[in-house]
C-alpha positions as a Markdown table, in Angstrom:
| # | Residue | x | y | z |
|---|---|---|---|---|
| 1 | Met | 0.0 | 0.0 | 0.0 |
| 2 | Ser | 1.5 | 3.3 | -1.0 |
| 3 | Leu | 0.7 | 6.6 | 0.6 |
| 4 | Ile | 0.2 | 9.4 | -1.9 |
| 5 | Met | 0.8 | 12.8 | -0.4 |
| 6 | Ala | -1.0 | 15.8 | -1.8 |
| 7 | Arg | 1.4 | 18.4 | -3.3 |
| 8 | Pro | 0.9 | 22.0 | -2.0 |
| 9 | Gln | -0.3 | 24.3 | -4.6 |
| 10 | Asn | 2.3 | 26.7 | -6.0 |
| 11 | Asn | 1.3 | 30.3 | -5.4 |
| 12 | Arg | 3.5 | 32.4 | -7.6 |
| 13 | Ser | 1.4 | 35.4 | -7.1 |
| 14 | Lys | 3.0 | 36.3 | -3.8 |
| 15 | Pro | 6.7 | 37.3 | -3.6 |
| 16 | Leu | 8.9 | 34.7 | -2.1 |
| 17 | Arg | 10.5 | 37.1 | 0.3 |
| 18 | Glu | 9.5 | 40.5 | 1.5 |
| 19 | Asn | 12.1 | 43.3 | 1.6 |
| 20 | Pro | 12.4 | 44.7 | 5.1 |
| 21 | Lys | 12.5 | 48.4 | 5.5 |
| 22 | Thr | 15.9 | 49.9 | 5.5 |
| 23 | Pro | 16.7 | 51.1 | 9.1 |
| 24 | Gln | 17.4 | 54.8 | 9.3 |
| 25 | Lys | 20.6 | 56.0 | 10.9 |
| 26 | Glu | 20.2 | 57.8 | 14.2 |
| 27 | Val | 21.7 | 61.3 | 14.2 |
| 28 | Glu | 24.2 | 61.5 | 17.0 |
| 29 | Ala | 24.5 | 64.8 | 18.8 |
| 30 | Glu | 27.9 | 66.5 | 18.7 |
| 31 | Ser | 29.7 | 67.1 | 22.0 |
| 32 | Ser | 29.3 | 70.6 | 23.4 |
| 33 | Lys | 32.2 | 73.1 | 23.4 |
| 34 | Ile | 32.2 | 72.9 | 27.3 |
| 35 | Tyr | 32.9 | 69.2 | 27.1 |
| 36 | Val | 35.8 | 69.7 | 24.6 |
| 37 | Gly | 37.2 | 72.5 | 26.8 |
| 38 | Ile | 37.1 | 70.3 | 29.9 |
| 39 | Met | 38.7 | 67.4 | 28.1 |
| 40 | Leu | 41.6 | 69.5 | 26.7 |
| 41 | Gly | 41.9 | 71.3 | 30.1 |
| 42 | Leu | 42.4 | 67.9 | 31.8 |
| 43 | Phe | 45.2 | 67.0 | 29.3 |
| 44 | Ala | 46.9 | 70.4 | 29.8 |
| 45 | Ile | 46.7 | 70.5 | 33.6 |
| 46 | Gly | 47.9 | 66.9 | 33.8 |
| 47 | Ser | 50.8 | 67.6 | 31.5 |
| 48 | Leu | 51.7 | 70.7 | 33.5 |
| 49 | Leu | 51.7 | 68.8 | 36.8 |
| 50 | Ile | 54.1 | 66.3 | 35.4 |
| 51 | Ile | 56.4 | 68.9 | 33.9 |
| 52 | Leu | 56.4 | 71.1 | 37.1 |
| 53 | Asn | 57.0 | 68.0 | 39.2 |
| 54 | Tyr | 60.0 | 67.1 | 37.0 |
| 55 | Ile | 61.7 | 70.5 | 37.3 |
| 56 | Gly | 60.9 | 70.6 | 41.1 |
| 57 | Ala | 58.7 | 73.7 | 41.1 |
| 58 | Phe | 56.4 | 72.5 | 43.8 |
| 59 | Pro | 57.2 | 73.2 | 47.5 |
| 60 | Gly | 59.0 | 70.3 | 49.1 |
| 61 | Gly | 60.7 | 69.1 | 45.9 |
| 62 | Ser | 59.4 | 66.5 | 43.5 |
| 63 | Ser | 56.9 | 63.9 | 44.8 |
| 64 | Ser | 55.4 | 60.9 | 43.2 |
| 65 | Trp | 51.9 | 62.1 | 44.2 |
| 66 | Trp | 52.2 | 65.0 | 41.8 |
| 67 | Phe | 53.2 | 62.6 | 39.0 |
| 68 | Val | 50.3 | 60.2 | 39.8 |
| 69 | Gly | 47.9 | 63.2 | 39.9 |
| 70 | Gly | 49.1 | 64.4 | 36.5 |
| 71 | Leu | 48.7 | 60.9 | 35.0 |
| 72 | Gly | 45.2 | 60.6 | 36.6 |
| 73 | Leu | 44.1 | 63.9 | 35.0 |
| 74 | Ile | 45.5 | 62.8 | 31.6 |
| 75 | Gly | 43.7 | 59.5 | 32.0 |
| 76 | Ala | 40.5 | 61.3 | 32.8 |
| 77 | Gly | 41.0 | 63.3 | 29.6 |
| 78 | Phe | 41.4 | 60.1 | 27.6 |
| 79 | Gly | 38.3 | 58.7 | 29.2 |
| 80 | Met | 36.3 | 61.8 | 28.1 |
| 81 | Met | 37.8 | 61.4 | 24.6 |
| 82 | Leu | 36.1 | 58.0 | 24.3 |
| 83 | Asn | 32.7 | 59.7 | 24.5 |
| 84 | Phe | 33.7 | 62.6 | 22.2 |
| 85 | Lys | 31.5 | 62.9 | 19.1 |
């Protein structure tokens, strides 16, 4: 005994695949001038702290804490640069 399966009807009137709508790009807001000023200021102050510590311009001579503070400010500037648009 053989089983005969019914063949589905071929509907060629419908498209085989629907084209999805193209996603629209979101417009990203630019960073404000205050943000840029703070970012560059952190770079400048951090660099200045390292240079002044190197030449011994701070009271009490050079200290590693001034160096670490300068690197921290430069690092904060780099952290702000990651969000810069």
